[in-house]
VEXDREN-2710 file (C-alpha; in Angstrom, 1 decimal):
% VEXDREN-2710
k/r/px/py/pz
1/MET/5.7/-37.5/43.9
2/THR/4.1/-34.1/44.4
3/PHE/1.9/-32.5/41.5
4/PRO/2.6/-28.2/41.6
5/THR/-1.1/-26.6/42.6
6/ALA/-2.8/-24.4/40.5
7/GLN/-1.1/-21.1/41.9
8/GLN/2.1/-22.3/41.4
9/THR/0.9/-23.2/37.5
10/ASP/-0.1/-19.7/37.0
11/SER/3.1/-18.4/38.6
12/VAL/5.3/-20.4/36.1
13/ALA/2.6/-19.3/33.1
14/SER/3.0/-15.7/34.1
15/GLU/6.3/-15.8/34.5
16/PRO/7.5/-15.3/31.3
17/ARG/5.5/-12.0/31.1
18/ALA/7.4/-10.8/34.3
19/ARG/10.5/-11.4/32.3
20/ARG/10.0/-9.8/29.3
21/PRO/13.2/-9.2/27.0
22/TRP/14.7/-4.9/27.3
23/PHE/14.8/-5.5/23.2
24/ARG/11.0/-6.2/22.8
25/ASN/10.6/-2.3/23.9
26/PRO/8.8/-0.8/20.7
27/LEU/10.5/2.2/21.3
28/LEU/13.7/0.7/20.0
29/GLY/12.3/0.9/16.6
30/LEU/13.1/5.0/16.9
31/VAL/17.1/4.4/17.4
32/LEU/17.7/3.3/13.6
33/PRO/15.9/6.9/12.6
34/LEU/16.8/8.8/15.2
35/GLY/20.6/7.9/14.8
36/ILE/20.8/8.5/11.5
37/ALA/19.4/11.7/11.6
38/ALA/21.9/12.5/14.7
39/LEU/24.4/11.7/12.3
40/TRP/23.2/13.6/9.4
41/GLU/23.2/17.0/11.3
42/LEU/26.3/16.1/12.9
43/ALA/28.0/15.7/9.4
44/VAL/26.6/18.9/7.9
45/TYR/27.2/21.0/11.8
46/LEU/31.1/19.9/11.1
47/GLY/31.1/20.9/7.5
48/PHE/30.6/17.6/5.6
49/SER/27.7/18.5/3.5
50/ASP/26.3/21.7/3.1
51/GLY/23.0/20.2/3.6
52/ARG/21.4/22.2/1.0
53/LEU/19.9/19.3/-1.4
54/VAL/19.2/17.0/2.0
55/PRO/18.7/19.4/5.0
56/PRO/19.4/18.3/8.7
57/PRO/16.4/17.9/10.8
58/SER/17.0/21.1/12.7
59/VAL/15.7/22.7/9.3
60/ILE/13.3/20.1/8.6
61/ALA/11.5/20.5/11.9
62/VAL/11.8/24.4/11.3
63/THR/9.7/23.9/8.2
64/LEU/7.4/21.4/10.5
65/TRP/6.8/23.9/12.3
66/GLU/6.3/26.5/10.2
67/LEU/3.6/24.0/8.0
68/ALA/2.2/23.3/11.3
69/LYS/1.9/26.9/12.9
70/THR/0.1/28.3/9.4
71/GLY/-2.6/25.5/9.6
72/GLU/-1.1/24.1/6.1
73/LEU/0.4/20.9/7.4
74/TRP/-3.0/19.7/8.9
75/ARG/-5.0/20.9/6.0
76/HIS/-2.5/19.1/3.6
77/ALA/-2.2/15.6/6.0
78/GLN/-6.5/16.0/6.0
79/ALA/-6.9/16.1/2.5
80/THR/-4.2/12.9/2.3
81/ILE/-5.8/11.2/4.5
82/LEU/-9.6/11.1/3.9
83/ARG/-8.4/10.2/0.1
84/VAL/-6.5/6.9/1.6
85/VAL/-9.2/6.2/4.0
86/ALA/-11.9/6.0/1.1
87/GLY/-9.6/4.7/-1.4
88/PHE/-8.5/1.9/1.5
89/GLY/-12.7/1.0/1.8
90/LEU/-13.5/0.6/-1.7
91/GLY/-10.4/-1.2/-2.5
92/VAL/-10.8/-3.5/0.5
93/ALA/-14.3/-4.4/-0.1
94/ALA/-13.6/-4.9/-4.0
95/GLY/-10.5/-7.3/-3.1
96/THR/-12.7/-9.4/-0.3
97/LEU/-15.4/-9.7/-2.5
98/PHE/-13.5/-10.9/-5.5
99/GLY/-11.0/-12.6/-3.9
100/ALA/-13.8/-14.7/-2.1
101/ILE/-15.4/-15.4/-4.8
102/ALA/-12.3/-16.3/-6.5
103/GLY/-10.8/-18.6/-4.1
104/TYR/-14.2/-20.3/-3.1
105/SER/-15.6/-21.2/-7.3
106/ALA/-12.6/-22.5/-9.4
107/LEU/-15.1/-22.0/-12.6
108/THR/-14.6/-18.1/-11.4
109/ARG/-11.2/-18.1/-10.8
110/THR/-10.1/-19.5/-14.2
111/VAL/-12.3/-16.9/-15.5
112/ILE/-11.4/-13.6/-13.9
113/ASP/-7.8/-14.5/-12.5
114/PRO/-6.0/-13.6/-15.3
115/THR/-7.7/-11.4/-16.5
116/LEU/-6.8/-9.7/-13.2
117/GLN/-3.4/-10.8/-12.6
118/ALA/-2.5/-9.2/-15.9
119/LEU/-4.1/-5.6/-15.0
120/ARG/-2.3/-6.0/-11.6
121/ALA/1.0/-5.4/-13.8
122/ILE/-0.1/-2.2/-15.2
123/PRO/1.8/0.7/-13.5
124/SER/-0.1/3.1/-11.1
125/ILE/1.3/5.9/-13.2
126/ALA/-0.5/4.4/-16.4
127/TRP/-3.8/4.9/-15.1
128/VAL/-3.7/8.4/-14.5
129/PRO/-4.6/9.4/-17.7
130/LEU/-7.5/7.2/-18.3
131/PHE/-9.3/8.0/-14.8
132/ILE/-9.1/11.6/-15.4
133/LEU/-10.2/11.3/-19.3
134/TRP/-13.2/9.0/-17.0
135/LEU/-13.6/11.1/-13.9
136/GLY/-12.1/14.4/-14.4
137/ILE/-9.1/15.9/-11.9
138/PHE/-11.3/15.6/-8.8
139/GLU/-11.7/13.2/-5.6
140/ALA/-13.7/10.4/-8.1
141/SER/-10.4/9.5/-9.9
142/LYS/-8.1/10.2/-7.0
143/VAL/-10.1/8.0/-4.6
144/THR/-10.3/5.0/-7.6
145/LEU/-6.5/5.1/-8.2
146/ILE/-6.0/4.4/-4.4
147/ALA/-8.4/1.8/-4.5
148/VAL/-7.1/-0.1/-7.5
149/GLY/-4.3/0.0/-5.5
150/VAL/-5.5/-1.3/-2.3
151/PHE/-7.8/-3.7/-4.5
152/PHE/-5.3/-6.4/-5.5
153/PRO/-3.2/-7.5/-2.6
154/VAL/-6.5/-8.0/-0.9
155/TYR/-7.8/-9.9/-3.5
156/LEU/-4.5/-11.7/-3.8
157/GLY/-4.6/-12.2/-0.1
158/VAL/-8.2/-13.4/0.5
159/MET/-8.2/-16.1/-2.6
160/GLY/-4.8/-17.6/-1.7
161/ALA/-6.1/-17.7/2.1
162/ILE/-9.1/-19.4/1.1
163/LEU/-7.3/-22.2/-1.3
164/SER/-4.7/-22.7/1.9
165/VAL/-7.3/-23.7/3.9
166/ASP/-6.5/-27.5/5.2
167/ARG/-8.8/-30.0/3.7
168/LYS/-9.1/-31.9/7.1
169/ILE/-10.2/-28.8/9.2
170/VAL/-12.8/-28.2/6.8
171/GLU/-13.7/-32.6/6.6
172/VAL/-13.8/-32.4/10.6
173/GLY/-16.1/-29.2/10.5
174/ARG/-18.4/-31.9/8.5
175/ALA/-18.0/-34.5/10.6
176/PHE/-19.2/-32.6/13.4
177/ARG/-22.6/-31.7/11.2
178/LEU/-22.1/-28.3/10.9
179/SER/-24.2/-26.4/8.0
180/GLY/-22.8/-23.7/6.0
181/PRO/-22.9/-20.9/7.5
182/ALA/-21.5/-22.3/10.5
183/LEU/-18.8/-23.8/8.7
184/VAL/-17.9/-20.6/7.4
185/ARG/-18.1/-18.9/10.5
186/ARG/-16.3/-21.4/12.6
187/ILE/-13.7/-22.7/10.1
188/LEU/-13.0/-21.0/7.6
189/LEU/-13.0/-17.7/8.6
190/PRO/-10.4/-18.2/11.2
191/ALA/-8.1/-20.2/9.0
192/VAL/-8.1/-17.2/6.6
193/MET/-8.3/-14.4/8.9
194/PRO/-4.1/-14.0/9.4
195/ALA/-3.6/-14.0/5.9
196/TYR/-6.4/-11.9/5.3
197/VAL/-4.7/-9.4/8.3
198/VAL/-1.4/-9.1/6.2
199/SER/-3.4/-8.7/3.1
200/LEU/-4.9/-5.7/4.7
201/ARG/-1.6/-4.1/6.0
202/SER/-0.3/-4.6/2.1
203/GLY/-3.1/-2.5/0.8
204/LEU/-2.5/-0.1/2.8
205/GLY/0.5/0.4/2.4
206/LEU/0.0/0.5/-1.6
207/GLY/-2.8/3.0/-0.6
208/TRP/-0.3/5.3/1.1
209/MET/2.1/4.5/-2.2
210/PHE/-0.9/5.3/-5.0
211/VAL/-2.4/8.4/-3.4
212/VAL/1.0/10.0/-4.3
213/ALA/0.4/9.3/-7.8
214/ALA/-3.4/10.4/-6.8
215/GLU/-2.6/14.0/-5.9
216/PHE/-0.3/14.3/-9.5
217/MET/-3.4/14.6/-10.8
218/GLY/-4.0/18.7/-10.4
219/ALA/-4.4/18.4/-6.2
220/SER/-4.8/22.1/-4.8
221/GLU/-4.0/20.3/-1.4
222/GLY/-2.5/17.1/0.1
223/LEU/0.8/15.6/0.8
224/GLY/1.4/15.1/-2.5
225/TYR/0.6/18.7/-3.5
226/LEU/3.2/20.0/-0.7
227/LEU/6.0/17.3/-2.7
228/ILE/5.0/19.1/-6.5
229/ASP/5.3/22.2/-4.6
230/GLY/8.7/21.9/-3.1
231/GLN/10.1/20.5/-6.2
232/GLN/8.5/23.2/-8.4
233/LEU/10.0/26.1/-5.8
234/GLY/13.1/24.3/-4.9
235/LYS/12.3/23.5/-1.1
236/PRO/14.1/20.4/-0.2
237/ALA/13.1/20.9/3.7
238/GLN/9.8/21.1/2.1
239/ILE/10.1/17.7/0.3
240/VAL/11.6/16.1/3.1
241/ALA/9.4/17.2/5.3
242/ALA/6.4/16.3/3.1
243/ILE/8.1/12.4/3.5
244/ILE/8.5/12.3/6.9
245/VAL/4.9/12.8/7.2
246/PHE/3.6/10.1/4.7
247/ALA/5.9/8.0/6.6
248/ILE/4.3/9.2/10.6
249/LEU/0.8/8.7/9.2
250/GLY/1.7/5.6/7.0
251/LYS/3.0/3.8/10.0
252/THR/0.3/5.4/12.2
253/THR/-2.0/3.7/10.3
254/ASP/-0.9/0.4/10.2
255/TRP/-0.5/0.6/13.7
256/LEU/-4.3/1.2/13.8
257/LEU/-4.9/-1.6/11.7
258/THR/-2.7/-4.2/13.1
259/ALA/-4.4/-3.6/16.7
260/GLY/-8.0/-3.8/15.6
261/THR/-7.7/-6.5/13.9
262/ALA/-5.6/-8.4/16.4
263/PRO/-8.8/-9.2/18.6
264/PHE/-9.8/-11.7/15.9
265/LEU/-6.0/-13.8/16.1
266/ARG/-6.3/-13.9/20.2
267/TRP/-7.0/-18.0/18.9
268/GLU/-3.3/-18.1/17.5
269/ASP/-1.5/-20.6/19.4
270/ARG/1.9/-19.2/17.6
271/PHE/5.6/-19.3/18.3
272/HIS/6.6/-15.8/18.4
273/ALA/3.2/-14.5/20.1
274/ARG/4.3/-16.6/23.2
275/GLN/7.5/-15.0/22.9
276/GLU/6.4/-11.3/23.0
277/ALA/4.0/-12.1/26.1
END
């Protein structure tokens, strides 16, 4: 009986990477939105719709170009991005801290979790008048509202991840006489990281949703302001253009978050990770 050499083993192991299926191409994600845009453009061109309330992509592209040419697009996008970044940072910090404490301590979880679950059910728009009363109509109230939206998915994700850690792997760590910090670093953190990343992505998505409500608080700049301005002045192309920019920025930041956390998940031996390799 002959056994494969190391070189043969390496070539076999690398074979799936060379034969990566065509449908794994990330650019395929553009097929659906571009296809819908092309169909709508064609429908307006053929006269099936006048394109007044829902403008065709050509009109939206012109609107985006005009906003970019005057510098308004970047000014409004920058204001929104800064608010989301600040609110996301605060929400993640608070959600991670409270989630870790509640997941680790049964007493703390019993005391604070019912209240937080009740607060989680409050609609985002209901916080607006209260934050305006407390913090005014400037940036503090807007960032706080975004942080509230980010807080709850991160809190639930961290607490749930800690509670779902397999007891057996903790016992293995104790059997190897790991100290408390070493147990957290080598056992608990890797175990909760996948769920934590998912909760971060959920929180980021809600952050982009809450920023619209935040910019309804008398904002003079931001993509939410473009939405209000377009609605008041009857500019549907501007409204759709702002929505498209929201979608692009949301997807871009989600990709950056996923790429930034990927090195912390390299230890995972997942079936889908092997398929995508």
